[in-house]
Backbone of each chain as nested JSON, in Angstrom:
{
  "chains": [
    {"id": "A", "residues": [
      {"number": 1, "name": "MET", "atoms": {"N": [11.785, 6.569, -12.002], "CA": [10.979, 7.049, -11.205], "C": [10.623, 6.812, -9.915]}},
      {"number": 2, "name": "ASP", "atoms": {"N": [11.218, 7.698, -8.878], "CA": [11.915, 7.7, -7.217], "C": [9.804, 8.079, -6.968]}},
      {"number": 3, "name": "SER", "atoms": {"N": [9.339, 6.908, -5.656], "CA": [7.845, 8.162, -4.81], "C": [8.659, 9.724, -4.765]}},
      {"number": 4, "name": "SER", "atoms": {"N": [9.589, 10.002, -4.655], "CA": [9.746, 11.209, -3.795], "C": [9.529, 12.12, -4.352]}},
      {"number": 5, "name": "SER", "atoms": {"N": [10.231, 12.093, -5.899], "CA": [10.188, 12.763, -6.673], "C": [8.399, 12.912, -7.482]}},
      {"number": 6, "name": "LEU", "atoms": {"N": [7.855, 12.23, -7.347], "CA": [6.41, 11.776, -7.948], "C": [5.933, 12.498, -6.715]}},
      {"number": 7, "name": "SER", "atoms": {"N": [6.269, 12.766, -5.318], "CA": [5.029, 13.139, -4.661], "C": [5.355, 14.73, -4.917]}},
      {"number": 8, "name": "SER", "atoms": {"N": [6.286, 14.963, -4.502], "CA": [6.507, 16.632, -4.522], "C": [6.088, 17.362, -5.615]}},
      {"number": 9, "name": "ALA", "atoms": {"N": [5.604, 16.461, -7.258], "CA": [5.385, 17.238, -8.286], "C": [4.052, 16.84, -8.436]}},
      {"number": 10, "name": "ALA", "atoms": {"N": [3.377, 16.37, -7.025], "CA": [1.807, 16.113, -6.825], "C": [1.894, 17.038, -5.953]}},
      {"number": 11, "name": "GLY", "atoms": {"N": [2.369, 17.122, -5.159], "CA": [2.439, 18.596, -4.443], "C": [1.749, 18.359, -2.68]}},
      {"number": 12, "name": "LEU", "atoms": {"N": [1.824, 17.201, -2.147], "CA": [1.407, 16.547, -1.273], "C": [2.603, 16.467, -0.357]}},
      {"number": 13, "name": "GLY", "atoms": {"N": [1.744, 17.18, 1.331], "CA": [2.588, 17.17, 2.191], "C": [2.892, 16.114, 3.024]}},
      {"number": 14, "name": "THR", "atoms": {"N": [2.045, 16.629, 4.577], "CA": [2.268, 14.968, 4.98], "C": [0.874, 13.707, 4.65]}},
      {"number": 15, "name": "VAL", "atoms": {"N": [0.827, 12.905, 4.211], "CA": [0.009, 11.769, 4.309], "C": [0.497, 10.762, 4.611]}},
      {"number": 16, "name": "ASP", "atoms": {"N": [-0.877, 9.787, 4.582], "CA": [-1.109, 8.568, 5.425], "C": [0.214, 8.061, 4.407]}},
      {"number": 17, "name": "PRO", "atoms": {"N": [1.263, 7.692, 4.822], "CA": [2.594, 7.131, 3.913], "C": [2.145, 6.057, 3.318]}},
      {"number": 18, "name": "GLN", "atoms": {"N": [0.632, 5.035, 3.217], "CA": [0.962, 4.159, 2.845], "C": [-0.411, 3.686, 2.151]}},
      {"number": 19, "name": "LEU", "atoms": {"N": [-1.096, 5.189, 2.771], "CA": [-2.339, 5.833, 1.292], "C": [-1.457, 5.89, -0.451]}},
      {"number": 20, "name": "HIS", "atoms": {"N": [-0.207, 6.902, 0.318], "CA": [0.765, 7.963, -0.43], "C": [1.256, 6.628, -1.182]}},
      {"number": 21, "name": "PHE", "atoms": {"N": [1.656, 5.584, -0.76], "CA": [2.041, 4.436, -1.408], "C": [1.494, 4.364, -2.739]}},
      {"number": 22, "name": "MET", "atoms": {"N": [0.421, 3.84, -1.574], "CA": [-0.578, 3.382, -2.907], "C": [-1.054, 4.057, -4.451]}},
      {"number": 23, "name": "GLU", "atoms": {"N": [-1.407, 5.251, -3.913], "CA": [-1.551, 6.792, -5.398], "C": [0.102, 6.277, -5.948]}},
      {"number": 24, "name": "VAL", "atoms": {"N": [1.11, 6.706, -5.845], "CA": [2.112, 6.156, -6.33], "C": [2.642, 5.184, -7.304]}},
      {"number": 25, "name": "GLU", "atoms": {"N": [1.974, 3.934, -6.177], "CA": [2.475, 2.63, -7.071], "C": [0.958, 2.817, -8.293]}},
      {"number": 26, "name": "THR", "atoms": {"N": [0.167, 3.344, -7.697], "CA": [-1.324, 2.899, -8.915], "C": [-0.85, 4.242, -9.83]}},
      {"number": 27, "name": "GLN", "atoms": {"N": [-0.34, 4.801, -9.664], "CA": [0.75, 6.393, -10.702], "C": [1.096, 5.739, -11.772]}},
      {"number": 28, "name": "LYS", "atoms": {"N": [2.498, 4.968, -10.93], "CA": [3.008, 3.915, -11.744], "C": [2.607, 3.261, -13.07]}},
      {"number": 29, "name": "GLN", "atoms": {"N": [1.886, 2.868, -12.508], "CA": [0.923, 1.518, -13.444], "C": [0.011, 2.213, -14.41]}},
      {"number": 30, "name": "ARG", "atoms": {"N": [-1.074, 3.211, -14.157], "CA": [-1.12, 3.352, -15.124], "C": [-0.436, 4.241, -16.187]}},
      {"number": 31, "name": "PHE", "atoms": {"N": [0.692, 4.992, -15.492], "CA": [1.608, 5.674, -16.714], "C": [2.444, 4.184, -17.546]}},
      {"number": 32, "name": "GLN", "atoms": {"N": [2.81, 3.215, -17.558], "CA": [3.621, 2.033, -17.454], "C": [2.292, 1.429, -19.109]}},
      {"number": 33, "name": "GLN", "atoms": {"N": [1.373, 1.145, -18.427], "CA": [-0.244, 0.662, -19.625], "C": [0.331, 1.82, -20.776]}},
      {"number": 34, "name": "LEU", "atoms": {"N": [-0.18, 2.855, -20.259], "CA": [-0.586, 4.025, -21.562], "C": [0.828, 3.63, -22.392]}},
      {"number": 35, "name": "VAL", "atoms": {"N": [1.934, 3.832, -21.773], "CA": [3.764, 3.775, -22.866], "C": [3.181, 2.368, -23.873]}},
      {"number": 36, "name": "HIS", "atoms": {"N": [2.825, 1.059, -22.77], "CA": [2.735, 0.059, -23.536], "C": [1.682, 0.164, -24.757]}},
      {"number": 37, "name": "GLN", "atoms": {"N": [0.302, 0.81, -24.521], "CA": [-0.491, 0.448, -25.415], "C": [-0.233, 2.165, -26.832]}},
      {"number": 38, "name": "MET", "atoms": {"N": [0.35, 2.827, -26.45], "CA": [1.133, 4.136, -26.808], "C": [2.058, 3.109, -28.396]}},
      {"number": 39, "name": "THR", "atoms": {"N": [3.242, 2.376, -27.186], "CA": [4.562, 1.819, -28.293], "C": [3.334, 0.988, -29.341]}},
      {"number": 40, "name": "GLU", "atoms": {"N": [2.283, 0.175, -28.865], "CA": [1.625, -0.539, -29.787], "C": [1.338, -0.255, -30.987]}},
      {"number": 41, "name": "LEU", "atoms": {"N": [0.58, 1.109, -30.855], "CA": [0.019, 1.768, -32.102], "C": [0.698, 2.634, -32.519]}},
      {"number": 42, "name": "CYS", "atoms": {"N": [1.981, 3.189, -32.089], "CA": [2.585, 3.833, -33.152], "C": [3.788, 2.842, -33.276]}},
      {"number": 43, "name": "TRP", "atoms": {"N": [4.382, 2.034, -33.404], "CA": [4.754, 0.369, -33.855], "C": [4.119, 0.643, -35.053]}},
      {"number": 44, "name": "GLU", "atoms": {"N": [2.325, 0.138, -35.295], "CA": [1.864, 0.357, -36.123], "C": [2.135, 1.074, -36.912]}},
      {"number": 45, "name": "LYS", "atoms": {"N": [1.698, 2.739, -36.859], "CA": [1.582, 3.661, -37.879], "C": [2.738, 4.321, -38.622]}},
      {"number": 46, "name": "CYS", "atoms": {"N": [3.75, 4.104, -37.786], "CA": [4.902, 4.352, -38.079], "C": [6.296, 3.316, -38.393]}},
      {"number": 47, "name": "MET", "atoms": {"N": [6.009, 2.582, -38.302], "CA": [7.329, 1.138, -38.637], "C": [6.723, 0.877, -39.437]}},
      {"number": 48, "name": "ASP", "atoms": {"N": [7.66, 0.539, -41.363], "CA": [7.077, -0.295, -42.124], "C": [8.103, -1.38, -41.743]}},
      {"number": 49, "name": "LYS", "atoms": {"N": [9.555, -1.486, -42.414], "CA": [9.973, -2.638, -42.347], "C": [11.8, -1.886, -41.187]}},
      {"number": 50, "name": "PRO", "atoms": {"N": [11.532, -3.232, -40.66], "CA": [12.443, -2.374, -39.377], "C": [14.038, -2.713, -39.932]}},
      {"number": 51, "name": "GLU", "atoms": {"N": [13.956, -1.817, -39.217], "CA": [15.786, -0.818, -40.142], "C": [16.711, -1.815, -39.155]}},
      {"number": 52, "name": "PRO", "atoms": {"N": [18.163, -1.438, -39.825], "CA": [19.512, -1.72, -38.455], "C": [19.887, -0.462, -37.548]}},
      {"number": 53, "name": "LYS", "atoms": {"N": [19.172, 0.541, -38.034], "CA": [19.025, 1.299, -36.805], "C": [17.293, 1.963, -37.014]}},
      {"number": 54, "name": "LEU", "atoms": {"N": [17.406, 2.743, -36.07], "CA": [15.872, 3.611, -35.792], "C": [16.23, 5.168, -36.218]}},
      {"number": 55, "name": "ASP", "atoms": {"N": [15.726, 4.945, -37.833], "CA": [16.143, 6.454, -38.404], "C": [15.426, 7.832, -37.888]}},
      {"number": 56, "name": "SER", "atoms": {"N": [15.952, 9.165, -38.309], "CA": [15.184, 10.258, -37.532], "C": [13.687, 10.596, -38.197]}},
      {"number": 57, "name": "GLN", "atoms": {"N": [13.185, 9.861, -38.867], "CA": [11.652, 9.905, -39.97], "C": [10.714, 9.015, -38.916]}},
      {"number": 58, "name": "ALA", "atoms": {"N": [11.568, 7.374, -38.71], "CA": [10.599, 6.81, -37.697], "C": [10.515, 7.454, -35.855]}},
      {"number": 59, "name": "GLU", "atoms": {"N": [11.427, 8.477, -35.764], "CA": [11.463, 8.843, -34.485], "C": [10.682, 10.08, -34.563]}},
      {"number": 60, "name": "ALA", "atoms": {"N": [10.746, 10.995, -36.189], "CA": [9.433, 12.151, -35.54], "C": [8.183, 11.522, -35.774]}},
      {"number": 61, "name": "CYS", "atoms": {"N": [7.925, 10.498, -36.397], "CA": [6.935, 9.786, -36.443], "C": [6.685, 9.264, -34.856]}},
      {"number": 62, "name": "PHE", "atoms": {"N": [7.288, 8.825, -34.321], "CA": [6.999, 8.436, -33.148], "C": [6.44, 9.848, -32.533]}},
      {"number": 63, "name": "VAL", "atoms": {"N": [7.337, 10.776, -32.465], "CA": [6.93, 12.152, -31.528], "C": [5.634, 12.755, -31.875]}},
      {"number": 64, "name": "ASN", "atoms": {"N": [5.305, 12.288, -33.378], "CA": [4.145, 12.586, -33.263], "C": [2.52, 12.061, -33.372]}},
      {"number": 65, "name": "CYS", "atoms": {"N": [3.11, 11.006, -33.409], "CA": [2.352, 9.699, -32.625], "C": [1.76, 10.133, -31.256]}},
      {"number": 66, "name": "VAL", "atoms": {"N": [2.777, 10.585, -30.567], "CA": [2.103, 10.353, -29.242], "C": [1.225, 11.523, -28.926]}},
      {"number": 67, "name": "GLU", "atoms": {"N": [2.271, 12.775, -29.963], "CA": [1.675, 13.963, -29.669], "C": [-0.359, 14.088, -30.63]}},
      {"number": 68, "name": "ARG", "atoms": {"N": [-0.33, 13.49, -31.169], "CA": [-1.002, 12.837, -32.454], "C": [-2.254, 12.745, -31.356]}},
      {"number": 69, "name": "PHE", "atoms": {"N": [-1.878, 11.048, -30.841], "CA": [-2.772, 10.358, -29.863], "C": [-3.399, 11.15, -28.473]}},
      {"number": 70, "name": "ILE", "atoms": {"N": [-2.337, 12.398, -28.12], "CA": [-3.015, 13.14, -27.043], "C": [-4.152, 13.844, -27.643]}},
      {"number": 71, "name": "ASP", "atoms": {"N": [-3.96, 14.778, -29.173], "CA": [-4.964, 15.799, -29.801], "C": [-6.42, 14.936, -29.881]}},
      {"number": 72, "name": "THR", "atoms": {"N": [-5.885, 13.99, -30.194], "CA": [-7.373, 12.858, -30.47], "C": [-8.531, 12.369, -29.709]}},
      {"number": 73, "name": "SER", "atoms": {"N": [-7.23, 11.991, -28.514], "CA": [-7.931, 12.31, -27.374], "C": [-8.864, 13.032, -26.34]}},
      {"number": 74, "name": "GLN", "atoms": {"N": [-8.15, 14.172, -26.762], "CA": [-9.027, 15.508, -26.358], "C": [-10.009, 15.715, -27.352]}},
      {"number": 75, "name": "PHE", "atoms": {"N": [-9.542, 14.964, -28.712], "CA": [-10.857, 15.788, -29.567], "C": [-12.036, 14.732, -29.361]}},
      {"number": 76, "name": "ILE", "atoms": {"N": [-12.373, 14.084, -28.497], "CA": [-12.836, 12.668, -28.81], "C": [-13.525, 13.397, -27.538]}},
      {"number": 77, "name": "LEU", "atoms": {"N": [-12.854, 13.586, -26.127], "CA": [-13.609, 13.705, -25.224], "C": [-14.077, 15.327, -25.781]}},
      {"number": 78, "name": "ASN", "atoms": {"N": [-13.368, 16.217, -26.087], "CA": [-15.017, 17.37, -26.178], "C": [-16.135, 16.754, -26.764]}},
      {"number": 79, "name": "ARG", "atoms": {"N": [-16.109, 16.066, -28.173], "CA": [-16.898, 15.679, -28.864], "C": [-18.035, 15.344, -28.088]}},
      {"number": 80, "name": "LEU", "atoms": {"N": [-17.509, 14.49, -27.41], "CA": [-18.826, 13.313, -26.574], "C": [-19.679, 14.538, -25.765]}},
      {"number": 81, "name": "GLU", "atoms": {"N": [-18.746, 15.362, -24.904], "CA": [-19.263, 16.392, -23.913], "C": [-20.449, 17.298, -24.522]}},
      {"number": 82, "name": "GLN", "atoms": {"N": [-19.79, 17.789, -25.943], "CA": [-21.027, 18.384, -26.911], "C": [-21.871, 17.681, -27.387]}},
      {"number": 83, "name": "THR", "atoms": {"N": [-21.591, 16.348, -27.989], "CA": [-23.247, 15.1, -27.807], "C": [-23.685, 15.045, -26.403]}},
      {"number": 84, "name": "GLN", "atoms": {"N": [-23.076, 15.273, -25.098], "CA": [-24.149, 14.754, -24.22], "C": [-25.279, 16.014, -23.412]}},
      {"number": 85, "name": "LYS", "atoms": {"N": [-24.353, 17.635, -24.125], "CA": [-25.09, 17.939, -23.652], "C": [-26.46, 17.934, -24.821]}},
      {"number": 86, "name": "SER", "atoms": {"N": [-26.144, 18.17, -26.106], "CA": [-26.572, 18.024, -26.731], "C": [-27.746, 16.7, -27.288]}},
      {"number": 87, "name": "LYS", "atoms": {"N": [-27.775, 15.885, -26.794], "CA": [-28.849, 14.506, -26.387], "C": [-28.421, 13.749, -25.722]}},
      {"number": 88, "name": "PRO", "atoms": {"N": [-28.913, 14.1, -24.35], "CA": [-28.485, 13.458, -23.373], "C": [-28.867, 11.485, -23.025]}},
      {"number": 89, "name": "VAL", "atoms": {"N": [-30.009, 10.811, -24.207], "CA": [-30.964, 10.012, -24.251], "C": [-29.785, 8.967, -25.024]}},
      {"number": 90, "name": "PHE", "atoms": {"N": [-28.508, 9.743, -25.686], "CA": [-27.558, 8.451, -25.745], "C": [-26.75, 8.012, -25.057]}},
      {"number": 91, "name": "SER", "atoms": {"N": [-26.172, 9.081, -24.13], "CA": [-25.1, 8.881, -23.185], "C": [-25.826, 7.85, -22.821]}},
      {"number": 92, "name": "GLU", "atoms": {"N": [-26.983, 7.383, -22.243], "CA": [-27.433, 6.316, -21.627], "C": [-27.178, 5.098, -22.257]}},
      {"number": 93, "name": "SER", "atoms": {"N": [-27.684, 5.138, -23.269], "CA": [-28.144, 3.798, -24.293], "C": [-26.385, 2.859, -24.403]}},
      {"number": 94, "name": "LEU", "atoms": {"N": [-25.406, 4.463, -24.04], "CA": [-24.389, 3.821, -24.548], "C": [-23.207, 3.484, -23.496]}},
      {"number": 95, "name": "SER", "atoms": {"N": [-23.946, 3.866, -22.186], "CA": [-23.128, 2.98, -20.494], "C": [-23.603, 2.037, -20.806]}},
      {"number": 96, "name": "ASP", "atoms": {"N": [-23.457, 0.522, -20.967], "CA": [-24.263, 0.081, -20.423], "C": [-22.726, -1.342, -20.256]}}
    ]},
    {"id": "B", "residues": [
      {"number": 1, "name": "MET", "atoms": {"N": [-25.355, 13.062, 16.37], "CA": [-24.135, 12.157, 15.528], "C": [-25.145, 11.531, 15.343]}},
      {"number": 2, "name": "ALA", "atoms": {"N": [-26.529, 11.287, 14.712], "CA": [-27.068, 10.302, 13.846], "C": [-26.973, 11.156, 12.685]}},
      {"number": 3, "name": "ASP", "atoms": {"N": [-27.576, 13.069, 12.699], "CA": [-27.709, 13.288, 11.968], "C": [-26.301, 13.519, 10.986]}},
      {"number": 4, "name": "LEU", "atoms": {"N": [-25.131, 13.723, 11.887], "CA": [-24.162, 13.934, 11.223], "C": [-24.103, 12.554, 9.873]}},
      {"number": 5, "name": "ALA", "atoms": {"N": [-23.98, 11.112, 11.126], "CA": [-23.485, 10.223, 10.253], "C": [-24.361, 10.215, 8.729]}},
      {"number": 6, "name": "GLU", "atoms": {"N": [-25.44, 10.643, 8.949], "CA": [-26.818, 10.447, 7.817], "C": [-26.206, 11.878, 6.319]}},
      {"number": 7, "name": "ALA", "atoms": {"N": [-25.432, 13.011, 7.014], "CA": [-24.937, 13.238, 5.929], "C": [-23.965, 13.139, 5.749]}},
      {"number": 8, "name": "ASP", "atoms": {"N": [-22.8, 12.945, 6.087], "CA": [-21.718, 12.182, 5.739], "C": [-22.162, 10.932, 4.519]}},
      {"number": 9, "name": "GLU", "atoms": {"N": [-23.019, 10.03, 4.852], "CA": [-23.606, 8.961, 4.212], "C": [-23.826, 9.805, 2.701]}},
      {"number": 10, "name": "ALA", "atoms": {"N": [-24.545, 10.606, 2.786], "CA": [-25.318, 11.2, 1.796], "C": [-24.334, 11.995, 1.015]}},
      {"number": 11, "name": "ASP", "atoms": {"N": [-23.273, 12.53, 1.376], "CA": [-22.138, 13.511, 0.692], "C": [-21.091, 12.05, -0.179]}},
      {"number": 12, "name": "LEU", "atoms": {"N": [-21.145, 10.817, 0.307], "CA": [-20.342, 10.338, 0.731], "C": [-20.696, 9.424, -0.751]}},
      {"number": 13, "name": "GLN", "atoms": {"N": [-21.83, 9.335, -0.761], "CA": [-22.761, 8.208, -1.696], "C": [-22.632, 9.591, -3.42]}},
      {"number": 14, "name": "ARG", "atoms": {"N": [-22.775, 10.602, -3.259], "CA": [-23.003, 11.929, -3.643], "C": [-21.559, 11.867, -4.403]}},
      {"number": 15, "name": "LEU", "atoms": {"N": [-20.374, 11.476, -3.48], "CA": [-19.065, 11.655, -4.213], "C": [-18.674, 9.938, -5.021]}},
      {"number": 16, "name": "VAL", "atoms": {"N": [-18.925, 9.346, -4.893], "CA": [-18.836, 7.821, -5.143], "C": [-19.901, 7.707, -6.618]}},
      {"number": 17, "name": "ALA", "atoms": {"N": [-20.677, 8.249, -6.535], "CA": [-21.58, 8.236, -7.577], "C": [-21.023, 9.372, -9.069]}},
      {"number": 18, "name": "ALA", "atoms": {"N": [-19.706, 10.565, -8.238], "CA": [-19.468, 11.551, -9.657], "C": [-18.119, 10.847, -10.202]}},
      {"number": 19, "name": "GLU", "atoms": {"N": [-17.688, 10.436, -8.928], "CA": [-16.483, 9.287, -9.282], "C": [-16.836, 7.897, -10.441]}},
      {"number": 20, "name": "GLN", "atoms": {"N": [-18.246, 7.53, -9.974], "CA": [-18.929, 6.65, -11.084], "C": [-18.679, 6.705, -12.669]}},
      {"number": 21, "name": "GLN", "atoms": {"N": [-19.303, 8.142, -12.705], "CA": [-19.472, 8.861, -13.898], "C": [-18.372, 9.284, -14.447]}},
      {"number": 22, "name": "LYS", "atoms": {"N": [-17.476, 10.112, -13.684], "CA": [-16.275, 10.097, -14.538], "C": [-15.219, 8.882, -15.034]}},
      {"number": 23, "name": "ALA", "atoms": {"N": [-15.2, 7.911, -14.159], "CA": [-15.052, 6.787, -14.812], "C": [-15.66, 6.586, -15.71]}},
      {"number": 24, "name": "GLN", "atoms": {"N": [-16.927, 6.398, -15.929], "CA": [-17.678, 5.824, -17.354], "C": [-16.938, 6.251, -18.515]}},
      {"number": 25, "name": "PHE", "atoms": {"N": [-17.102, 7.555, -17.882], "CA": [-17.137, 9.017, -19.239], "C": [-15.459, 8.514, -19.556]}},
      {"number": 26, "name": "THR", "atoms": {"N": [-14.497, 7.962, -18.856], "CA": [-13.266, 8.137, -19.349], "C": [-13.147, 6.85, -19.905]}},
      {"number": 27, "name": "ALA", "atoms": {"N": [-13.881, 5.62, -19.743], "CA": [-13.848, 4.4, -20.314], "C": [-14.426, 4.853, -21.731]}},
      {"number": 28, "name": "GLN", "atoms": {"N": [-15.282, 5.66, -22.179], "CA": [-16.426, 5.946, -23.252], "C": [-14.75, 6.296, -24.415]}},
      {"number": 29, "name": "VAL", "atoms": {"N": [-14.665, 6.94, -23.465], "CA": [-13.324, 7.846, -24.382], "C": [-12.396, 6.924, -25.026]}},
      {"number": 30, "name": "HIS", "atoms": {"N": [-11.561, 6.246, -23.792], "CA": [-11.098, 5.376, -24.758], "C": [-11.794, 4.098, -25.439]}},
      {"number": 31, "name": "HIS", "atoms": {"N": [-12.447, 3.923, -25.563], "CA": [-13.02, 2.972, -26.519], "C": [-13.921, 3.525, -27.688]}},
      {"number": 32, "name": "PHE", "atoms": {"N": [-14.085, 4.851, -27.675], "CA": [-13.955, 5.519, -29.04], "C": [-12.745, 6.536, -29.447]}},
      {"number": 33, "name": "MET", "atoms": {"N": [-11.428, 6.177, -28.69], "CA": [-10.087, 6.137, -29.027], "C": [-9.527, 5.018, -29.751]}},
      {"number": 34, "name": "GLU", "atoms": {"N": [-10.53, 3.659, -29.124], "CA": [-9.96, 2.619, -29.823], "C": [-10.386, 2.235, -31.34]}},
      {"number": 35, "name": "LEU", "atoms": {"N": [-11.245, 2.883, -30.858], "CA": [-12.416, 2.722, -32.466], "C": [-11.733, 3.445, -33.621]}},
      {"number": 36, "name": "CYS", "atoms": {"N": [-11.816, 4.903, -33.214], "CA": [-11.607, 6.387, -34.459], "C": [-9.818, 6.281, -34.804]}},
      {"number": 37, "name": "TRP", "atoms": {"N": [-8.984, 6.224, -34.234], "CA": [-7.809, 5.87, -34.022], "C": [-7.175, 5.736, -35.319]}},
      {"number": 38, "name": "ASP", "atoms": {"N": [-7.423, 4.1, -35.148], "CA": [-7.667, 3.326, -36.404], "C": [-7.927, 3.853, -37.942]}},
      {"number": 39, "name": "LYS", "atoms": {"N": [-9.424, 4.292, -37.953], "CA": [-9.618, 4.511, -38.866], "C": [-9.271, 5.851, -39.49]}},
      {"number": 40, "name": "CYS", "atoms": {"N": [-8.953, 6.584, -38.261], "CA": [-9.142, 8.367, -39.363], "C": [-7.49, 8.64, -39.432]}},
      {"number": 41, "name": "VAL", "atoms": {"N": [-7.234, 7.621, -38.482], "CA": [-5.16, 8.673, -38.269], "C": [-4.481, 7.58, -39.324]}},
      {"number": 42, "name": "GLU", "atoms": {"N": [-3.985, 7.976, -39.984], "CA": [-3.337, 7.155, -41.159], "C": [-2.001, 7.303, -40.204]}},
      {"number": 43, "name": "LYS", "atoms": {"N": [-1.346, 8.181, -41.125], "CA": [1.079, 8.482, -40.595], "C": [0.363, 10.027, -39.689]}},
      {"number": 44, "name": "PRO", "atoms": {"N": [0.606, 9.997, -38.377], "CA": [0.811, 11.005, -37.953], "C": [1.33, 12.284, -37.985]}},
      {"number": 45, "name": "GLY", "atoms": {"N": [0.782, 12.581, -38.129], "CA": [1.442, 14.264, -38.882], "C": [2.189, 15.604, -37.781]}},
      {"number": 46, "name": "ASN", "atoms": {"N": [1.86, 16.596, -38.166], "CA": [2.997, 17.523, -37.188], "C": [1.063, 18.142, -36.511]}},
      {"number": 47, "name": "ARG", "atoms": {"N": [0.504, 18.026, -36.354], "CA": [-1.105, 18.803, -36.629], "C": [-2.386, 17.393, -36.182]}},
      {"number": 48, "name": "LEU", "atoms": {"N": [-3.132, 17.863, -35.646], "CA": [-4.392, 17.144, -35.937], "C": [-5.306, 17.957, -37.826]}},
      {"number": 49, "name": "ASP", "atoms": {"N": [-4.626, 17.64, -38.582], "CA": [-5.402, 18.19, -39.86], "C": [-7.024, 18.33, -40.052]}},
      {"number": 50, "name": "SER", "atoms": {"N": [-7.408, 19.108, -40.769], "CA": [-8.764, 19.34, -40.74], "C": [-9.395, 17.92, -40.927]}},
      {"number": 51, "name": "ARG", "atoms": {"N": [-8.827, 17.27, -41.756], "CA": [-9.652, 15.852, -42.612], "C": [-9.771, 14.608, -41.505]}},
      {"number": 52, "name": "THR", "atoms": {"N": [-9.129, 14.765, -40.734], "CA": [-8.613, 14.182, -39.38], "C": [-10.025, 14.427, -38.335]}},
      {"number": 53, "name": "GLU", "atoms": {"N": [-9.869, 15.745, -37.79], "CA": [-11.224, 16.191, -37.028], "C": [-11.958, 15.681, -37.887]}},
      {"number": 54, "name": "ASN", "atoms": {"N": [-12.717, 16.094, -39.403], "CA": [-14.164, 15.543, -39.221], "C": [-13.821, 14.117, -39.751]}},
      {"number": 55, "name": "CYS", "atoms": {"N": [-13.329, 13.432, -39.709], "CA": [-13.043, 12.113, -39.384], "C": [-14.157, 11.345, -38.126]}},
      {"number": 56, "name": "LEU", "atoms": {"N": [-12.675, 12.408, -37.333], "CA": [-13.185, 11.886, -35.453], "C": [-14.457, 12.08, -35.329]}},
      {"number": 57, "name": "SER", "atoms": {"N": [-15.123, 13.17, -35.772], "CA": [-16.076, 13.794, -35.575], "C": [-17.007, 12.763, -36.156]}},
      {"number": 58, "name": "SER", "atoms": {"N": [-17.23, 12.534, -37.179], "CA": [-18.075, 11.28, -37.774], "C": [-18.082, 9.884, -37.413]}},
      {"number": 59, "name": "CYS", "atoms": {"N": [-16.862, 9.863, -36.553], "CA": [-16.596, 8.494, -36.384], "C": [-17.308, 8.265, -35.437]}},
      {"number": 60, "name": "VAL", "atoms": {"N": [-17.444, 9.486, -34.105], "CA": [-18.051, 9.483, -33.004], "C": [-20.463, 9.794, -33.176]}},
      {"number": 61, "name": "ASP", "atoms": {"N": [-20.164, 10.768, -33.704], "CA": [-21.572, 10.493, -34.283], "C": [-22.236, 9.069, -34.945]}},
      {"number": 62, "name": "ARG", "atoms": {"N": [-21.241, 8.638, -35.594], "CA": [-22.155, 7.447, -36.469], "C": [-22.202, 6.267, -35.927]}},
      {"number": 63, "name": "PHE", "atoms": {"N": [-20.912, 6.242, -35.231], "CA": [-20.865, 5.143, -33.782], "C": [-22.041, 5.094, -33.567]}},
      {"number": 64, "name": "ILE", "atoms": {"N": [-22.481, 6.795, -32.455], "CA": [-23.617, 6.671, -32.212], "C": [-25.026, 6.105, -32.59]}},
      {"number": 65, "name": "ASP", "atoms": {"N": [-24.762, 6.865, -33.501], "CA": [-26.959, 6.715, -34.805], "C": [-26.318, 4.857, -34.49]}},
      {"number": 66, "name": "THR", "atoms": {"N": [-25.462, 4.054, -35.862], "CA": [-25.054, 2.599, -35.076], "C": [-25.561, 1.986, -33.8]}},
      {"number": 67, "name": "THR", "atoms": {"N": [-25.386, 2.92, -32.78], "CA": [-25.723, 2.007, -31.069], "C": [-27.111, 2.5, -31.411]}},
      {"number": 68, "name": "PHE", "atoms": {"N": [-28.021, 3.364, -31.411], "CA": [-29.713, 4.061, -31.717], "C": [-29.747, 2.915, -32.405]}},
      {"number": 69, "name": "ALA", "atoms": {"N": [-29.413, 2.58, -33.832], "CA": [-29.849, 2.046, -34.375], "C": [-30.471, 0.286, -34.625]}},
      {"number": 70, "name": "ILE", "atoms": {"N": [-29.309, -0.234, -33.527], "CA": [-29.016, -1.71, -33.408], "C": [-30.219, -1.624, -32.216]}},
      {"number": 71, "name": "THR", "atoms": {"N": [-29.955, -1.173, -31.29], "CA": [-31.146, -0.792, -30.371], "C": [-32.195, -0.763, -30.746]}},
      {"number": 72, "name": "SER", "atoms": {"N": [-32.352, -0.014, -31.517], "CA": [-34.248, 0.216, -31.746], "C": [-34.584, -0.595, -32.589]}},
      {"number": 73, "name": "ARG", "atoms": {"N": [-33.432, -1.545, -33.966], "CA": [-33.936, -2.413, -33.907], "C": [-34.293, -3.578, -33.553]}},
      {"number": 74, "name": "PHE", "atoms": {"N": [-33.474, -4.094, -32.421], "CA": [-33.484, -5.426, -31.587], "C": [-34.671, -5.004, -30.827]}},
      {"number": 75, "name": "ALA", "atoms": {"N": [-35.232, -3.631, -30.555], "CA": [-36.793, -3.523, -29.937], "C": [-37.581, -4.314, -30.277]}},
      {"number": 76, "name": "GLN", "atoms": {"N": [-37.511, -3.922, -31.778], "CA": [-38.392, -4.154, -32.537], "C": [-39.112, -5.571, -32.776]}},
      {"number": 77, "name": "ILE", "atoms": {"N": [-37.182, -6.203, -32.842], "CA": [-37.681, -7.25, -33.307], "C": [-38.53, -8.2, -31.88]}},
      {"number": 78, "name": "VAL", "atoms": {"N": [-37.7, -7.788, -30.216], "CA": [-38.016, -7.967, -29.142], "C": [-40.091, -7.81, -28.817]}},
      {"number": 79, "name": "GLN", "atoms": {"N": [-39.942, -6.906, -29.647], "CA": [-41.722, -6.944, -29.175], "C": [-42.396, -7.806, -30.426]}},
      {"number": 80, "name": "LYS", "atoms": {"N": [-41.823, -7.575, -31.446], "CA": [-43.082, -8.744, -32.238], "C": [-42.701, -10.256, -31.752]}},
      {"number": 81, "name": "GLY", "atoms": {"N": [-41.866, -10.642, -31.455], "CA": [-41.769, -12.258, -30.839], "C": [-42.698, -11.654, -30.249]}},
      {"number": 82, "name": "GLY", "atoms": {"N": [-42.873, -10.971, -29.171], "CA": [-43.892, -11.251, -27.727], "C": [-45.486, -11.081, -28.143]}},
      {"number": 83, "name": "GLN", "atoms": {"N": [-45.259, -10.711, -29.274], "CA": [-47.188, -10.733, -30.076], "C": [-47.392, -12.166, -30.35]}}
    ]}
  ]
}
C-alpha cells in the first residue's frame, strides 16, 4: 500500500506534504487495526479445529464474517441514529 | 481584523464540537459492536437474517434500558444516603 496510490484514490491534488504523510499513515494504521480486530473476531467464529489446510468452508466463513461485520456496524449505526432521534436524553447518559 | 479573528474562532469551535460529536458517536457504535456481535452473530452467513437483526435491535435497546435503570438506581441510593 504505497502513499501515491492512496493519495490518488483520495483525490488529493497539491497538499502540504507533511499533512498528507500524516493522513496516509493514520489511514494505514486504522486499516491495520481493523484487520487485526476482524482477524480476531472471525477466527473465533469460523475456526473450529485448525486443519492442515485452510479449507473452502472456513474461507467462505471468513468472507461472510467480514461482510456481516460491516453490515452489523451499519445496522447498529442506523439503530442508534433512530434511538437518538426519538429519545435524545439517553444519548447524554451514554456518552460519559 | 479583530472581528475576523472572532468569527474564525467561532467557526473553529463549531468544527471541533462537530468532530467531537462524530468521534463520540463512532466510539458508541464500536462499543455496541463489541457487545452485540458476540451475543447475536453465531456463524456468519450470506446475509444478516431477520433473527440476527432482531437480536441486534434488542441488544442496543436493552443496553440503553440497562444503563438507564442502573443510573436511576444509583441516583436513588445517593439520594437516600444523603438524608
